[in-house]
N, C-alpha and C positions, 0 to 999 in steps of 0.2 A: 504494499500500500504506500502511495506517495504522500509526502508531507504536504501541508498546506502551502508551504513556500514553493515546492516543486510545481504544484498545481497552478499557483499564481504566476509563476514564471512561464508556464506553458500557455496560459490564457493571454498574458501580456505580449508574448512573442508571436501570437497568431496574427499573420498579416491580413489587413483589410485593404484590398486593392480596388474595390468598387463600392459605391454606396450600398448599404444594407437594404435589401428589398424584401419586404415581408410577403410578397405574392409569389409569382412564378419563379423568381430567382432563388427563393429560399428552398424550393424543391431540389435545386441543383447542389445545395450544400451537402457536405458529407453528413451521414446520419448522426454522428456524435456532436455536430454543431447545431442541429435543429432543436427548436424548443417546442413547447406546447403550442398548438395553433393559436394565433392571436396574441402571442407574447413575443418578446424579443430576447434572443439568447444573451446570457450574461457577457460572453466574450465580445459581442458587438458593442455593448455599453463600455466595457473596460478598454476596448481598442480605440474608442473615440476620446477618452479622457486626455491623453497626452496632447492631442491636437488643440484642446481648449485650455490646457493648463497655463500656458504662457500669457494668455489674454484674460486671466482672472479665474479660469475654471468654470464650474457649473454649480448651480444651487437649485434646490427645490423651490417650488412656488411659495411654500410656507416660510422657508428661510429668507427668501427675497422679500416677502411681505414684512417679515420682522425687521430686516435691514431698513426697509423704506419707512416703516413706522418710527424707528429710532432716529432716522435722518432728519425728520421734521421738514422735509423738502416738499411735501404735498404731492409726491409723484405716485402714490398708491392708486388713486383713481385713474391716472393716466396709464399706469401699467395694466389695470383691469380693462380699460378701453382697447389698448393695443392687443392684449391677449384675446379679447372677444372677437376682434376683427381678424385675427390670424396674422398680425403684422410681425410677430416675434418668432424666432426659432425656439420651439419648445417640443418636448417629446415625453411620452409616458414610459417609465420603466419601473418595474417592481412596485407598481401601485402608486407611484408618485410622479408628479409633473416636474420635469427638469428644464432649466433655462440656462444656456451659456451666458456668462457674464460679459463677454465682449460687446454685447448689445447695450451696455450701460456705461455712462461716463463716471468719473470719480465721485460725483455727487449723486449717483444712482438715478440720473435722468435717462430716459431712453435715448440712445444715440441715433442721429439721423442717418449716418452712413449705412449701418446694417439694415435699417428700415428700408432704404432705397434698394439695397441688394435683394432683400426678401421680396419686395414688391416686383422686382424685375423677374423673379423666379416663379411668380404666380402661375399655377396650373401645370408646372413642369414635373413635379414629383407626386408620386402616388400617396405618400404618407410623410409624417413629420420626421421619421427616422432618416429617410432619404435626404431631406432638406438639411438636417443637422450634419449628416455625413458629407454632404457636398462642401460645407464650410471647412472641413478638416482634411480634405483630399487634395493632393498637389494637382494644380491645373496648368496645362501647357500654356494657356494665354497669360498666365501670371509667372512665367519662367519657372515652372514647377514649385512655386510657393503655393501655400493654401490661401483660400479667400480670407480666412480669419487672420492670417498673418498680414494681409495687405489692406484690409478694409479700414483700419484706423488711420492710415497715413496716405493711402491712395485709393479713395473710394471710387474714383472714375475707372480705374483698372478693374476693381472688383465688380462694378456694375457691367463693364464690358465683357468680363468672363461670364457673368450671369446671363447677359443678353445673348451671347454666343450659344450657351447651352440651351436657352429657351428656343432659339431659332432651330438648333439641331433637333430638339425634342418635338417641337410643335410646328415647325416649318415657317 
């Protein structure tokens, strides 16, 4: 039997080369990587974490609401509006809603750059996981950098990459 450390190393070293797809693409995954239908495998969540770590990581909606309540910035209603409209990258895992923090500035206001990129990708992905993975996958139009690495300092390049993918996906 392997120790938890060995298992963690195996999960973290599993490459994710394309966005996680919960539909037809998941049927092509090896049997040991598939999860209960309608759920996301743990390895897909763990594989995404390093991509968001440098930009602040991720937080659950409850953690984020707590941060916003303590900040006294009045951004909690704005967050709720953006979430209701689907303007933010968020995904469900293990019964919790997770949001990457690159979408917020240091005062915990919703940043406009990521909003524009998400808006450009409207209708491209089948689910929230695919959208989240898009942000952490190297993109040829960004010289193999990830959109999350680029969006804070070159939003036009990130929008261009999103526009390119939207054109490829939708014509």
